[in-house]
C-alpha positions in Angstrom: -111.1 15.1 74.2 -111.1 12.8 77.3 -109.9 14.1 80.5 -107.1 12.0 81.9 -107.7 9.1 84.3 -104.0 9.3 85.2 -103.5 8.7 88.9 -106.8 7.0 89.5 -106.6 3.5 91.1 -108.4 0.7 89.4 -109.0 -2.8 90.9 -109.5 -5.4 88.2 -110.8 -8.9 89.2 -110.1 -11.8 86.9 -107.3 -9.7 85.6 -104.8 -12.3 84.4 -106.4 -13.6 81.2 -108.5 -12.6 78.3 -110.8 -9.6 78.8 -109.7 -9.0 82.3 -106.0 -8.8 81.4 -106.9 -6.5 78.5 -108.8 -4.2 80.8 -105.9 -4.1 83.3 -103.4 -3.3 80.6 -105.6 -0.6 79.0 -106.0 1.2 82.3 -102.3 1.0 82.8 -101.7 2.6 79.5 -104.1 5.4 80.6 -101.8 6.1 83.6 -103.8 4.5 86.3 -102.5 2.6 89.3 -103.7 -1.0 88.6 -104.5 -3.7 91.1 -104.6 -7.0 89.2 -106.5 -9.6 91.0 -106.6 -13.4 90.5 -107.1 -16.4 92.6 -103.4 -17.0 92.4 -101.3 -14.1 93.6 -98.3 -15.2 91.5 -100.2 -15.1 88.3 -101.6 -11.6 89.1 -98.1 -10.4 90.0 -96.7 -11.6 86.7 -99.3 -9.6 84.8 -98.8 -6.6 86.9 -95.1 -6.7 86.2 -95.8 -6.5 82.5 -98.0 -3.5 83.0 -95.4 -1.5 84.8 -94.3 0.0 88.1 -97.7 1.4 88.9 -99.3 -2.0 88.9 -99.4 -4.7 91.6 -100.8 -8.2 91.8 -103.1 -9.6 94.5 -104.6 -13.0 95.1 -108.2 -13.4 96.4 -111.3 -15.5 96.0 -113.7 -12.6 95.1 -116.8 -14.7 95.7 -116.0 -14.4 99.4 -117.1 -11.3 101.2 -114.3 -11.6 103.8 -111.7 -12.1 101.1 -113.0 -9.0 99.2 -112.8 -6.9 102.3 -109.2 -8.0 103.0 -108.3 -7.4 99.3 -109.6 -3.8 99.3 -107.7 -3.1 102.5 -104.5 -4.4 100.8 -105.1 -2.2 97.8 -105.9 0.9 99.8 -102.7 0.3 101.8 -100.7 0.0 98.6 -102.3 2.8 96.5 -104.2 5.0 99.0 -107.6 4.2 97.7 -109.8 2.5 95.1 -111.5 4.8 92.5 -112.6 2.2 89.9 -113.7 -1.4 90.3 -113.7 -3.5 87.1 -115.6 -6.6 88.2 -114.6 -9.0 85.6 -114.1 -12.3 87.4 -116.1 -15.0 85.7 -116.3 -18.6 84.5 -118.2 -20.2 81.6 -118.4 -24.0 82.0 -120.9 -25.7 79.8 -123.6 -28.2 81.0 -127.0 -29.1 79.7 -129.9 -28.9 82.1 -129.9 -32.7 82.4 -126.2 -32.8 83.2 -126.1 -29.7 85.4 -125.9 -30.3 89.2 -126.9 -27.9 92.0 -123.2 -27.5 92.8 -122.5 -26.5 89.1 -125.3 -23.9 89.3 -124.2 -22.5 92.7 -120.6 -22.3 91.7 -121.1 -20.2 88.6 -123.5 -17.9 90.5 -120.9 -17.4 93.2 -118.1 -16.6 90.8 -120.0 -14.6 88.3 -122.8 -12.9 90.3 -122.0 -13.0 94.0 -118.5 -11.6 93.3 -120.1 -8.5 91.8 -122.0 -8.0 95.0 -119.1 -8.8 97.4 -116.6 -6.6 95.5 -119.1 -3.7 95.2 -119.9 -3.8 98.9 -116.2 -3.9 99.8 -115.2 -0.8 97.8 -118.2 1.3 98.9 -116.8 2.8 102.0 -113.7 4.0 100.2 -115.6 5.4 97.2 -118.3 7.0 99.4 -115.6 8.7 101.5 -114.2 10.3 98.3 -117.6 11.1 96.8 -116.5 9.6 93.5 -116.4 6.1 92.1 -116.9 4.0 89.0 -117.9 0.3 89.0 -117.8 -1.5 85.6 -119.1 -5.1 85.4 -118.2 -7.5 82.6 -121.6 -9.0 81.7 -122.5 -10.6 78.4 -125.1 -10.6 75.6 -125.7 -14.3 76.7 -128.4 -14.2 79.3 -129.6 -10.6 79.2 -130.3 -10.7 75.5 -129.6 -14.1 74.0 -129.3 -17.8 75.0 -127.0 -20.7 74.1 -127.4 -24.4 74.8 -125.3 -25.5 77.8 -125.2 -22.0 79.3 -128.4 -21.7 81.3 -126.5 -21.2 84.5 -124.1 -18.8 82.9 -126.9 -16.8 81.2 -128.7 -16.6 84.5 -125.6 -15.2 86.3 -125.1 -12.6 83.6 -128.7 -11.5 83.6 -128.5 -11.4 87.3 -125.6 -8.9 87.1 -127.8 -6.6 85.1 -130.6 -6.8 87.6 -128.2 -6.1 90.4 -126.6 -3.1 88.9 -129.9 -1.4 88.0 -130.9 -1.2 91.7 -127.4 -0.6 92.9 -127.2 2.4 90.6 -130.1 4.1 92.4 -128.5 3.5 95.8 -125.0 4.7 94.8 -126.0 7.8 92.7 -126.2 10.1 95.7 -122.6 9.3 96.6 -121.2 10.2 93.1 -120.7 6.5 92.2 -121.8 5.0 88.9 -122.2 1.4 88.1 -122.6 0.0 84.5 -121.8 -3.0 82.5 -120.0 -3.9 79.3 -121.9 -6.7 77.5 -119.5 -8.5 75.1 -120.5 -10.6 72.2 -118.0 -13.1 70.6 -114.5 -11.8 71.6 -111.3 -13.4 70.4 -109.4 -14.5 73.5 -106.8 -17.2 74.1 -109.6 -19.5 75.1 -110.7 -19.7 71.4 -107.3 -20.3 69.9 -107.7 -24.1 70.3 -111.1 -24.3 68.7 -109.7 -24.3 65.1 -110.2 -22.1 62.1 -113.5 -23.6 61.0 -115.1 -22.8 64.4 -113.7 -19.2 64.3 -114.9 -18.6 60.7 -118.4 -19.9 61.6 -118.5 -17.5 64.6 -117.4 -14.6 62.4 -120.1 -15.4 59.8 -122.8 -14.8 62.4 -121.6 -11.2 63.0 -122.6 -8.4 60.7 -119.2 -6.7 61.0 -117.6 -10.0 59.9 -115.1 -10.3 62.6 -114.7 -11.3 66.2 -114.3 -8.6 68.7 -110.9 -7.9 70.3 -110.1 -7.7 73.9 -109.3 -4.0 73.4 -112.8 -3.4 72.1 -114.1 -4.3 75.5 -111.3 -2.6 77.5 -111.8 0.7 75.7 -115.5 0.6 76.6 -114.7 -0.1 80.2 -112.3 2.8 80.1 -115.0 5.1 78.8 -117.5 4.0 81.5 -114.8 4.9 84.1 -114.2 8.3 82.6 -115.4 11.7 83.7 -117.2 12.0 80.4 -119.4 9.1 81.4 -120.4 10.6 84.7 -124.1 10.9 83.8 -124.4 7.2 82.7 -125.4 4.7 85.4 -127.4 1.5 85.6 -126.7 0.7 82.0 -125.2 -2.0 79.8 -123.3 -1.2 76.6 -123.4 -4.1 74.1 -120.1 -4.5 72.2 -120.7 -7.2 69.7 -120.3 -6.0 66.1 -124.0 -6.2 65.6 -124.2 -9.9 66.6 -127.6 -9.7 68.3 -129.3 -7.6 65.5 -130.1 -10.0 62.7 -133.5 -11.6 62.8 -132.0 -14.7 61.2 -129.0 -15.7 59.1 -131.1 -14.6 56.1 -130.7 -11.0 57.3 -126.9 -11.1 57.2 -125.1 -9.5 54.3 -123.1 -11.7 52.1 -119.5 -11.3 53.1 -117.2 -10.7 50.2 
């Protein structure tokens, strides 16, 4: 039986769509005070309103260290602290190596990788003062484990997250703070709805479990990593992909009935 997270304060970046919204909603269901963060405060506030009275929305560019510091100060003023950081902010534009510009590369690194650093640094004083904290990054199987054409910069940013958290875990452990990552495979979010049934069926066919993951599959894993029961887990990534990365080739996949 899990001990309750009720009353803990969670800060969720990229919290208005897809996986981030699911994480924010799941922590709200668990009784947490939820700070939903987006670039646009109005969008974050709309999501927070749907979660309930213990949720508030905030606007911030989390790739900026100064903006992260100001954000954490606002959240502390509103809720009295920050116990859990779910660093979910991320983008995934596609560009081949020939098409990709230095600006494209730098932008995805700033949003996906630097924001993990800036947010982690901003919450550290608050967590260290309490002697307890959980940091959960949303990484990916793409980069740390697999590759996909057009996502060299995205894959590099996600692999970078894993490198960051392994060393961060060592530094944070003496303060009672853990840092881990959820590594999603193919997850059915609103971004896929316009791709058509043929595309979705082809994606499902590459997964041994025969279905795309749900947002709640990822949110529940984040909730576990934030729990007391996960207190001895740090510097790790949990792959949540229905077995997607396991087959040696399509020949290894079972025939779906």
